[in-house]
N, C-alpha and C positions, 0 to 999 in steps of 0.2 A: 491399368488399361492395356489392352493388346491391340496393336495395329495389324489387322489382317488385310493385306492388299492383294494386288494382282500379280505379284512377282513369281510365285511358284504355283503351278496348277496341278491339282489332284482331281481328275474327273471334272465335275462341274463346280467344284469349290476351289477358290484361289487364295493362296497364303503366301506371306513373305518369309524370308529366311529367319527373321526375328522370332517367329512363332514356330518352334520346332522342338525336337527332343532336347532335354536338359535345360530348358529355359527356367528362369526364376520369375515368379510373380510377386508383386508387392502385397504384403499382408495387411489386413485390417482396413482396407478401403474398397469401395465398389470398383469393379473391373469392367470396363467396356470392351466387348469383343465385337469386331466388325470385319467385313470382308465383302467379297463379290461372288455372285453365282448367276447362273442362267435364269432368265425370267421363268417363273412358275416353279422353280426349285424350292422345296421346303427345307429349312435348315434346322437340324436338331443338334444341340450341344449337350453333352453329358460330362459333368465334372463333380467329383466328391459327393455322389449320391443325389445330385440335383440335375434336373433336366430343363433345358431352355429351348423354346421354339420360336422361329421367326421366318420371314421370307423376304426376298429382295424387293426393292422398289423398282420403278420403271427403268432406272439406270443400272440395275443389277446390284445395287449396294444393299447390304443388310447389317444389322447390329443387334446385340443383346447386352443386357446389363447383368453381371454376376454379382451376387451379394458378397460382402467382405469375407475374406478367408483367413482362418487362423494359420499360423506358421506350421510348417511340417512338410512331409513328403518322403519319398517320391509318390507322385500321383499320375493318373492317366486322364487325358482329355480326349473325347471323341467328338468329331465334327462330321456328321454323316459317315462317310466311308473312311475318313482320315482318323488315324490314331496317333496322338502325340504322347510320348512316354517320358518317364523320369522327370516330371515337373516338380519343382520345389516351390514352396511359398515361404517368403522371408522378407528381407530388406533388399531393395534394389537401389544402387547408387549410380547416378549419371556423372561420369568422370570426363572432363573435357580440358582442353588447353592445347599446348604445342608439344614440342619434342620430348620434354621431360615427362609428359604423360604418355608418350609413345615408346619410351626406352624399352627395348626388348629384354625380357627376363633372362635370355641366354647370356647377355652381357654381364650378369651378376653372379653367375654360378661359381666362379673362383672365390669370390668374397663370401658368398652365402651358400656353402655346399649343401645345406639342407633342402635347397630347391630341387636337387636331383632326386630326392627320395620323398617329395611332397606327397601327402596322403590325405588330401582334403576333398572329398567328394561333395561336401555340402557348400562349397563355394563355386561359383560359375562365372564365366567371362564371355562377353560378346563384344566384338570390335565392329563398330559401324563402318562400313566401307566408305572410302573417300568419295565424296560427290560435291564438287565445287560448282554450284549452279548460279551464275551471275544474273540470268535473265529474270527468274521468278522462283517462288517457292515450289518445292516438289512434294507431292503427296506421299511418296514412297522412298525408302532408302534404296541405295544401289544394291545389286545382288552380290552374293559372295560371302556374306557373313555367316557365322556359325557359333553355337554355344559350345564352350569347353569347360570341363571340370578342372579342379585343382589337383588332380592326381598326377603321378609322375609321368604317365604315358601321354598326358595332354598339356601339362603345365608349360611346356616350351612355346605354346601358342599365345601365352599371356604377355601383357606388358608388365613391367616391374612394379610400378607404384600401385597399380590395381591389385596385383597379387598380394603384396604385403598389407595393404589396407584391408582386403577381404579376410586375410588370415587373422589380423588383429581384431576385426569386428566379430568374426565367427568365434574366436576363442574366448572373447569377453561375453558375448550374448548367447552363444550356443544356438543361434538362429541362422538358417541358411542365408547366404549373402550372394547377391548378383551384382556384377560390375558391368554396366553398360557404358563402354568407353567410346566416346565420339570426339576424336582429337586429330590434329594434323601437325607434324613437325614444321617449324618455321612460320606458323600462322600468326598473324597479328590479331589483336582483340577485335578490330573492326570487322574481320571476316565472320565473326560469330554473333554479330548484332544485326537486327533487321534494318532495312533502309529507313523505315519510319522512326526508329530510335537513333539514327545517325544524323537526321536532317538538321539538327541544331549545332553540329560541330563544324569547325573550320574546314575549308576546302583542302588545306594542305595535309590534313590527316588522311584523307582519301588519296590525294595526289601522290604522296610518297609511296604508298603501297602500289598504286597503279604504275608508277614509274619503275619500281622494282620488278614488277611482273613484265613490263614491256622490255626492259633491259635484258632480262634473262632469256627472252624468246629470240633475241637477235643472234645472227651467226658471226663467226670471227674468221679472219683470213687464214688461220692455220687448220681449220676444220678439214678432216680427211687427208691432210698432207703432213703436218708436223708430228703426227703420231707414228709415222712409218719408221721401221728399223733403220733403213739406209738413208734417211733424209740427212742432208748435209747441214749441220748446225754450227759450222766452224766460225761464222761471224756473229754468233749470239753472245749476249752479255753473260757474265758469271754471277751466281748467287750462292749463298750459304743456306743449307738445309740442316736442321730447322732454322727458322728465322722469319721475321716480318718483312713484308714487301718494302715498307718504307726504310727499314734498316739495310736493305739490299739496293736501295736507290730506285725502286720501282714506284713511279708516280702515275698510276693509272687506276681507273675505275672500269671494271669489266673483266676481261679474260686474259690470263697470262699462261703461256705454255712453259713447262719445265721438262728438261731432258737430262738423262744421265746414262752413261755406259758402264757396264760392270762385267767382270770375267767370271766364268764358271768352269769347274773341272769336268773331266769326262764323265765322272760318276753322276753328274746332274743332267746329262743330255737326255731330253725328253721326259724328265721326271716331274711329278707333281710337287708344288711348293706352296707355301703360305707367304703372302706379302703383307707386311705391317707398315702402314704409312701414318702412324701417330694420329693426330687430329688436325684438320685443316679448316680454314676459313675462306669461302663459305661452301661452295659446291665443287665437286670434282668428277672427272672421268679419267680412268687410268688404263694405259695400254702397255703391254710387254711384247717387245718384238713385233709391234704393229697390231697385236691382237688385243681386243677389249677384254679386260678382266674384272671391271667393277666400277661403280659410281655411287656417290652419296649426294643427295640433293639439298642438304642444308648443313648448317654449321656444327662442327664439333663431335659428331659420333666417332668413336675409334674406327679407323679404316683398317679392316682386315679382309683381304681379298684372296681368293684361291687362284693359283696359276695352274690351269689344267695341264695334264700330261701332253707332251708334244710341242709345247711352246718354247720352253727353255732349251738352249743349245750349248754345247761345249764351246768355250772361248768367249767371244764378245757377244753381249746381249744389251738391249736398250730398253729403258723404261721412260715413258712419256706421260705427263700429267697435264690435263687441261683444268686449270683452277680458276674459278670465277668468283669475284668479289664485287658486287654492284656498287659498294660504297668505298672501295679502294683500301680496305683494311685487311687485305689478304695475308695469310700467315700459315706457316708450318709450325705448329705449337711446340715449344721446347719441352724437354723432359718426358718425351713420349718415344716409343720405339719406331725406328725407320730402318727396316731390314727385310731380307728375304731368308726364309728358313725352310730347309727341306733335306731329307735324307742325310742328316748329320752335317750339313753345310749351312753356314750362316754368312750372308753377305751384308755388310754394313752400308747403308745408303745415305748416311749423313755426310756432310762435307760439301764439296763443290759440285754444283749443277750448272747447266746452261739454261737461259730463259729468253723468251721473246714475247712481246705483247701481241696478242691475237686481236683484241678489240678494246679500244679505250673509249668508253661511252662519255667521258667528260668532255670529249671534243665534239660531241654531237649536240646539236641544238634543234634540228628540224623536228625531232620526234616529240618535243615538249608540247607542241600544239595539239598533239593527238590525245593528250591526257583527258580532255573533256569527253572523249569517246569511251574512256575506261572508268567512268564514275561508278559503275555498278560492280567494280572489282570487289570492294567490301560487301559483306552480307552473303557471299557465295556459300560459305560453310554453314551459316545459319539456314539458308534456303535449302541446302541439300542434306544436312546432317543433324539439324536440331528440329526444324519444323516437321519433318516426316515422322519423328518419334514422339511428338507432343502428347499423344494419347497413351503412352506407356507409363503407367504410374511408377513413381520412384519415391524413395525415402528422403532424398536430398541430392544436392549437386556438389561436386568437388571441382574446383577451378585451379589449375596449375599452369599459369601463363604469365607473360610479361617481358620475357627476354627480347622478343622482337619489337617491343614498344619502348625500350629503354631510351631511345632518342626522342620520345614524345611523352615523357613522364608527366609533364604539366597537364596533359589532357586525360591521363589514365584513370584518375579517380572518377571523373565524369563518365568515361566510357564504361568502366566497370559497374557503376551504379545503373547505367542504362541497360547493360547486359542483364543484370539481375532482374530489373523491372521487366524487361522484355521476356525473359524466360519464365518468370512467374506468371506473366500475362498469358503466354502461349500454352503453358502447362495448366492454366486455370487454377492456380494455387498461390495466393498472395502471401502465404507464410512459408513458402518453400525454403527449407534451410540451405544456405550456401556456406561451404567450407573452403576457405582460401589458403593456399600454400604460399606463404611469403617467400620471395626469391632468396636462395642461399647465397653465400659469399662466392665471388668469382673474380678473376683477373688478378694481376699482381698487386701486392700491397703497396700503399703509398705513404710517404712520410709527410705529405702536405695536407694539413687539415682543411685547406681551402680548395682542394682539387674538386672539379665538378664530377658529379656521379649520377648518371642516368639510372643505375641500378638502385641507388639509395632513394631516388625520386619515386621509382616504382614501388619499393617497399613502403615508403610513406603513404602512397596512394592506397595500397592494399590495407595498411593499418587503419587509415582514416575511414575507409569503407567498412571495415569490421566494427568500427566504433559508432558509425552514424547510420548505417543501413540496418534495419531490424532483421532479426533471424539470420545473422551472419556470424562467423567466428573464423579465427586465423591461427595458424601455427607459425612459429619463428624458427628459422633454420640457418642463420648466418654463420654457424660454426661447424656445419657438416657438408659444406660444398667443397669444391676443388678449384684451386686458383687457375689451373690450366685446362679445365674441362667443364664446359657449360652443362654437361650431363653427369652430375656427380652420382657415384654408384650407391651411396648410402640411402637408398629409397626406403629401407626398412625403418630407420629411425624417423624419417620424414613421415611415413605412414603412421607410426606409433604416436607421434606428436599431434597429427591431425585428428586421429581417432579420439584422442584425449579431449580435444575440443568438441567432437561430436557427442561424446558421452554427456557433456553438460548441455549443449545446445539442442541436440536431437532427442536424447534419451532422458533428459531432465535430472541427471545425477547431480548431487550437491558436492562439488569438489572444485579445487583451484585448477583451472584448465589452461591458464595462460600466465605468462610472466608479468612482472611489474609494469603498470601503465602510468605514465606521467600524468599527474593530476594538477599540479600547480608549481609555480616558480616565484621566488621572491629574492630580492637583492638586499644583502646586508653588508655594508662597507664594500670590501673587495671580493665578497663571496656571493655565489648564487646557490640558493638552497632549493632543492627539488623534492617535492612530495609525490608519493605514489599510491595508487590503488593496486589491488591484486597482489598484495605482498604476502598473503598467507600468514605464516607465523613469523615473518620477518624478511629483511633483505640480506643478501650476502653476495660476495664476489666469488667467482670460480677461478681457481688456480692463481691465488695471490692478489696483489693490489688491483683496484679497479683500473681498467684501461679503456682507451679510445674515447675519452671525453675531451672536448675542445671548448674554448671560451673566447668571447669577443667583446670588444667595446663598441662604441657607437659607430665606428667605421666598418663594423661587421667583418673585420679581418681576424680570422680565428687562429688561435695558438693552442698547442696541446696543454692540457690542464691536469692538475692533481685533483683526485676525487676520493672522498672518504664517506663511508656509511656512518650515519648517526641515527639510531632508531629506525624509523621508516622514512628517513630522508637521506639524500646524498648531497654533500657539500662540495662544490666545485670552485676551484680558485687557481690563479696563476699570478706569479710575481710580475709578469709582463703586463697584466691588465688591471689597472687600479679601479676603473669604474665599469664593471662588466654589465652587458645588457642582454646577452644571448648565450646559449649553450647548445652544443650538439653532442649526440652520443651515437657511436657506431655508424657515422655518416660517411660511407665510402663504398666503393664497389666490393671491397673485400675486408670487412671488419671482423675477421676471424678471431682476433684476440679480445674483442669486446666481451666483458664477462660479468655484467650486472644481472643478477637473477634473484628469484625468491628462494626460500628454503625448501620449496618443493623441487627445485632444480630447473625451473623454467626461465629462459632468458627474457629480458626486457626487449621489446621491439625497438629498433632504431628510432630516434626522434631528433627534432631540432626546434628551437624556439625563436628562430630568426624573425618570424612574422607575428610574434605575440605582442 
C-alpha cells in the first residue's frame, strides 16, 4: 500500500515524500493508493498497463486498490499530471529500533571498502524522518524523506544495517529490495508502542523514560560560560581522559564540563583540523576556543568533529566538552582515539583535564512531581513514525533495539510481545513476520558468573519472544560486538545472520537457520545434562573447549563449570557443586568467548535454567 498524503502538492493532487521516484512497492499483494485532491477533481492512475479511476470524497480524500504486482521494474506511474519514475516492485522491509539501526554507513567504509564502489541499483532506501508526537497519532510522516539507490553516488545516504541486509536479500533472491527505515538513536521500546498496548505495564516503565527526557531538557550553570577560551578554570578538579566518572571521583547525575589547554605550532594557525574524541557516555557538545564544533545526542557513536579554518591559533588553545549522563555513568571510553590531527600535526588529548559539575540532578527532588504530566512521553515514535506508514505494504519487520531498556529487562519480553501485536494490528496482518536482532556482546568481560547483567536479560527476552510468538525469528550475535563500542561495526555479518533466519521464516526454505536451542535438562549425580533442538548434523564447540558455562546448587550461587559435548547433549559439572540444580550459558554483558554451536556454525542463544 502507498500512503498519499497532503505533504507535497503537484497542482490539485497532493503526495508525500514516500511516494516518489525510485520507490519500491511490495510484490504479490493488493496495493492501496490514496491521497487528497480538490473537490470535483477526477483522479486517473496508470500503472503497468492498467488504468484506475476515482474521485475524492467531500473531505477531499480519494483511494484506489491496485491488483497484486509481480516483481520487476523499473516502471512508471502516472497520477493525473504527476509522473513517478523508476519504480521497482519487490520486497519491502520495515526496519526499526534505536541507534544500531541508525549507524551511518560512512562509519564502516574503512572496514568494508566495497561500500565505496557499491553498484546495486535494485536495492532502495527510505529513512522516515524523525517525528516524536506525544499528543496523538499523526496521519502523515514528517517531510524531508527521500528514496536512494544502492549505487556509489547515493549509498552514503544509507544506514549500515539496512544496506547489508538489502544486499544480502537481493543477491540471494535477485528480487528488488526496499528498506523502509523508521528508527531513532537512544529510543526505548516504549516509544514504539501505542498507548493502548502500554496500559497494562507498571508506571515506572514510563516514569523512567519521562524522567530522562525531563532531565535532558534542563540547563546547567556552565552554559554559555565554561565553554569560553579565556574562562578561568584554575579551581576546578582534575580528571584523567579516557576514564569513567566514578573512577575520577565524579559522583553526579547530569552534566559535567571538561576543559583542556593544548599548544599548536605556527604552521597550524587558522588551519582546518579533525578532532577525534573517542566515544562518550551519554551526550556531548564540544567547543574549541569558544567555538562550537559538534555534538552527539546519544551514547557511543565515535566522535569525529571538524574544526573549521580560522578557529585554531598558534600557541595556547582550549577545548571544552559539555558531557551529560542522566544516570551518572559518564565516561570517556578507553582504547579509542582522543586527538587533534591536521596538516601533519597530531595533538594527543589524553591525560589530565579539568572538570566541574554543571548540574547534578540527583540533588533535585521538586521535578519528580511533574512526571505525571509526562505520561505520554512513550508512544511518541509510534504515533509519528509507525502509524503514518501503516498502509505501506511490507514483507516483514526487522527489530534491532534493547540497549536503552537494559535496566528494565524484566519487562522487555512483555513489551516486545505487545509491540509485535500492536504493529500487526495496525498493519492489518496478523502473520506479519518479525525478525529480531539479538543484542551483541558489549562492555568489559567479567570473571564473576554471578554478576548481574541487564544485557543478558534483554537477550533472554528476545530469545523467549522468538520461541513463543508466532512468525518470529532471531539471530544470535554475541561474538561480533565490541566491548568498548555499543555500535559494533560488523553490521555485515549481523545482516547475513538475520537474513538466514528470513530465508526460513519468510521464504519458507528448508534449512537450519539458528543455533542449538535448549530443550531439556536433567540432573545425574553431580552432572547436569542438557539436550538441544536445532542441532543440524550435531553439536560442536568453536575454537577449543566449551566456555562460559556456569553451574549452581540450591543456593543459586554460580561457579564456572566444565562442559563437554556428548552426542546431542552437553554435560556440565564442577567439583565445587555436588548437587547442581541450575546452569547458565553465555550469561553476561560480554560472553564473547562462549562457543557452543551446531555444525552449521550457528551459535546457541544464551540461556539459564534458574527458574526451571
